[in-house]
C-alpha positions as CSV (number, residue, x, y, z in Angstrom):
1,M,18.6,-47.4,-29.3
2,Y,16.8,-44.4,-30.8
3,G,17.7,-42.9,-34.1
4,P,18.9,-39.3,-34.6
5,S,15.6,-38.3,-36.3
6,L,13.6,-39.6,-33.3
7,K,15.7,-37.7,-30.8
8,R,15.3,-34.5,-32.8
9,A,11.6,-35.1,-32.9
10,V,11.4,-35.6,-29.2
11,L,13.5,-32.5,-28.5
12,L,11.4,-30.5,-30.9
13,L,8.2,-31.6,-29.2
14,L,9.5,-30.7,-25.8
15,G,10.6,-27.3,-27.1
16,L,7.2,-26.6,-28.4
17,Q,5.6,-27.6,-25.1
18,L,8.0,-25.4,-23.2
19,T,7.3,-22.5,-25.6
20,A,3.6,-23.0,-25.1
21,L,3.9,-23.0,-21.3
22,W,6.4,-20.1,-21.1
23,P,3.9,-17.2,-21.5
24,I,1.8,-18.6,-18.8
25,A,4.7,-18.5,-16.4
26,A,6.1,-15.2,-17.6
27,M,7.0,-12.3,-15.2
28,E,3.9,-10.3,-14.0
29,I,4.1,-6.7,-13.0
30,Y,1.6,-4.9,-10.7
31,T,1.3,-1.1,-10.5
32,S,-1.4,1.4,-9.6
33,R,-1.8,2.4,-13.2
34,K,-2.8,6.0,-12.3
35,L,-1.5,8.2,-9.6
36,E,-2.1,11.8,-8.5
37,A,0.2,13.8,-6.3
38,V,0.6,17.4,-5.2
39,N,3.4,19.6,-6.7
40,G,6.3,19.9,-4.3
41,T,5.6,16.7,-2.4
42,D,7.1,13.3,-2.5
43,V,5.5,10.2,-4.0
44,R,6.1,6.5,-4.0
45,L,5.9,4.8,-7.3
46,K,4.8,1.3,-6.3
47,C,5.8,-1.7,-8.5
48,T,5.5,-5.3,-7.4
49,F,6.0,-8.5,-9.4
50,S,5.6,-12.2,-9.4
51,S,8.1,-14.7,-10.9
52,F,7.9,-18.5,-11.4
53,V,11.5,-18.7,-10.1
54,P,13.0,-17.6,-6.8
55,V,14.5,-14.1,-6.8
56,G,18.3,-14.3,-7.4
57,D,21.3,-12.1,-7.7
58,A,20.6,-11.6,-11.4
59,L,17.4,-9.7,-10.8
60,T,17.3,-6.3,-12.5
61,V,14.8,-3.5,-12.2
62,T,14.6,-0.7,-14.8
63,W,12.5,2.5,-14.4
64,N,12.0,4.8,-17.4
65,F,9.9,7.9,-18.0
66,R,7.9,9.2,-21.0
67,P,6.9,12.9,-20.7
68,Q,3.2,13.7,-21.1
69,D,3.9,16.4,-23.6
70,G,5.9,14.1,-25.8
71,G,9.6,13.5,-26.2
72,S,12.1,10.7,-25.9
73,E,12.1,8.1,-23.1
74,Q,14.3,9.1,-20.2
75,F,16.2,6.9,-17.7
76,V,14.9,7.1,-14.1
77,F,16.5,4.3,-12.1
78,Y,18.2,1.0,-12.3
79,Y,18.7,-1.8,-9.7
80,H,21.0,-4.9,-10.0
81,G,22.0,-6.2,-6.6
82,E,22.2,-2.5,-5.4
83,P,20.5,0.8,-6.4
84,Y,21.9,2.8,-9.3
85,P,20.3,6.2,-9.2
86,P,20.8,8.6,-12.1
87,K,24.0,10.7,-12.0
88,N,22.6,13.5,-14.1
89,G,19.4,14.7,-15.7
90,R,16.1,15.8,-14.3
91,F,15.9,12.9,-11.7
92,K,19.3,13.4,-10.2
93,D,19.1,13.4,-6.4
94,R,15.3,13.1,-6.6
95,V,14.7,9.3,-7.0
96,F,15.5,6.7,-4.4
97,W,15.2,3.0,-4.1
98,D,12.2,1.9,-1.9
99,G,11.9,-1.7,-2.9
100,N,12.6,-5.1,-1.4
101,P,13.4,-7.9,-3.9
102,D,12.8,-10.6,-1.2
103,R,9.2,-9.3,-1.0
104,Y,8.9,-8.9,-4.8
105,D,8.8,-5.2,-4.5
106,A,10.6,-2.9,-7.0
107,S,9.2,0.4,-5.9
108,I,11.0,3.8,-5.9
109,Q,10.4,7.2,-4.4
110,L,10.3,10.4,-6.3
111,W,11.0,13.6,-4.3
112,K,10.0,17.2,-4.8
113,L,7.5,16.7,-7.6
114,Q,7.4,19.2,-10.4
115,F,4.8,19.8,-13.1
116,D,7.1,18.6,-15.8
117,D,7.1,15.2,-14.0
118,N,3.7,14.6,-15.5
119,G,3.9,11.5,-17.7
120,T,4.2,7.7,-17.7
121,Y,6.7,5.8,-15.6
122,T,7.5,2.3,-16.7
123,C,8.8,-0.5,-14.4
124,Q,10.5,-3.5,-16.0
125,V,11.7,-6.4,-13.9
126,K,13.8,-9.3,-15.1
127,N,14.6,-12.4,-13.0
128,P,16.6,-14.8,-15.2
129,P,15.5,-17.1,-16.7
130,D,12.2,-15.3,-16.1
131,V,12.8,-12.3,-18.4
132,D,9.6,-12.1,-20.4
133,G,6.4,-10.3,-19.5
134,L,4.5,-7.1,-19.7
135,I,6.1,-3.8,-18.5
136,G,4.3,-2.1,-15.6
137,E,3.1,1.5,-16.2
138,I,2.1,4.4,-13.9
139,R,0.6,7.5,-15.3
140,L,1.5,10.3,-12.8
141,S,-0.5,13.5,-12.7
142,V,1.1,16.4,-10.7
143,V,-1.6,18.8,-9.5
144,Q,-1.5,22.4,-8.3
145,T,-0.6,23.1,-4.7
146,V,-2.7,25.4,-2.5
147,R,-1.3,28.9,-2.8
148,F,-0.1,30.8,0.2
149,S,-2.8,33.4,-0.3
150,E,-5.5,30.8,-0.4
151,M,-4.1,29.1,2.7
152,F,-4.0,32.5,4.4
153,F,-7.6,33.4,3.5
154,L,-8.7,29.9,4.5
155,A,-7.0,30.2,7.9
156,L,-8.4,33.7,8.3
157,A,-12.0,32.4,7.5
158,I,-11.7,29.5,9.9
159,G,-10.2,31.8,12.6
160,S,-12.9,34.4,12.1
161,A,-15.6,31.7,12.3
162,C,-14.1,30.4,15.6
163,A,-13.8,33.9,17.0
164,L,-17.4,34.7,16.1
165,M,-18.6,31.5,17.8
166,I,-16.7,32.4,20.9
167,I,-18.1,35.9,20.9
168,I,-21.7,34.5,20.5
169,V,-21.1,32.1,23.4
170,I,-19.8,34.9,25.6
171,V,-22.7,37.1,24.7
172,V,-25.3,34.4,25.4
173,V,-23.6,33.6,28.8
174,L,-23.5,37.2,29.8
175,F,-27.1,37.7,28.7
176,Q,-28.2,34.8,30.8
177,H,-26.2,36.0,33.7
178,F,-27.6,39.6,33.6
179,R,-31.1,38.2,33.0
180,K,-30.8,36.0,36.1
181,K,-29.4,38.9,38.1
182,R,-32.2,41.2,37.0
183,W,-34.8,38.6,38.0
184,A,-33.0,38.2,41.3
185,D,-33.0,41.9,41.9
186,R,-36.7,42.1,41.1
187,A,-37.5,39.2,43.4
188,H,-35.4,40.9,46.2
189,K,-37.3,44.2,45.7
190,V,-40.6,42.4,45.9
191,V,-39.5,40.7,49.1
192,E,-38.4,44.1,50.5
193,I,-41.7,45.7,49.6
194,K,-43.7,42.9,51.1
195,S,-41.6,43.1,54.2
196,K,-42.2,46.8,54.5
197,E,-45.9,46.4,53.9
198,E,-46.0,43.7,56.6
199,E,-44.0,45.9,58.9
200,N,-46.3,48.9,58.3
201,L,-49.3,46.7,58.8
202,N,-47.9,45.4,62.1
203,Q,-47.1,48.9,63.2
204,G,-50.7,50.0,62.4
205,K,-52.1,47.2,64.4
206,K,-49.9,48.1,67.3
207,V,-51.2,51.7,67.2
208,S,-54.8,50.7,67.0
209,V,-54.3,48.3,70.0
210,Y,-52.6,51.1,71.9
211,F,-55.5,53.5,71.3
212,E,-58.0,50.8,72.3
213,E,-56.2,50.2,75.5
214,T,-55.9,53.9,76.4
215,D,-59.6,54.3,75.8
């Protein structure tokens, strides 16, 4: 019904339309871009994605690393149906799968951070036929830990401040206690003096009455 040339034209037109729509539906990767963590601790490198097709068994996740001070790109981690951690190199026994493809999560965990872990980590996800798209990046900065001496002096300063506050509270309480006791002793002495004066006065009255009666 249709000639070969017309069929080729229709197929070419459809191909051009699909090519135009393909970048819009390409894989999208989401990362934190920048991340800071303390030397010696563990960190989660979060990478999530969106795909225009359901996640299938062909899904692959590739993590690589570019050192901050330069050098060639290094393999970090690979996932294809199951995790494939590195068997040698700097990341051996230090990187673990922490993602969930069903939730579009391709994250990993990096343990026992070192200063030479500074650099850029890339996360690439492919979910055929959705294999195009930008690669996610995380620039990790490993910062200095608090030294033991600094922790010791900090704890010492906090402990000294707490001890000083306790001493001040005890001194104030004792001062108030002795002050009240001193005022109570003074009041007691005043009462005793008044009682003696009244007693002496009563005795004087009795004597005067006695002399008046004898007269």
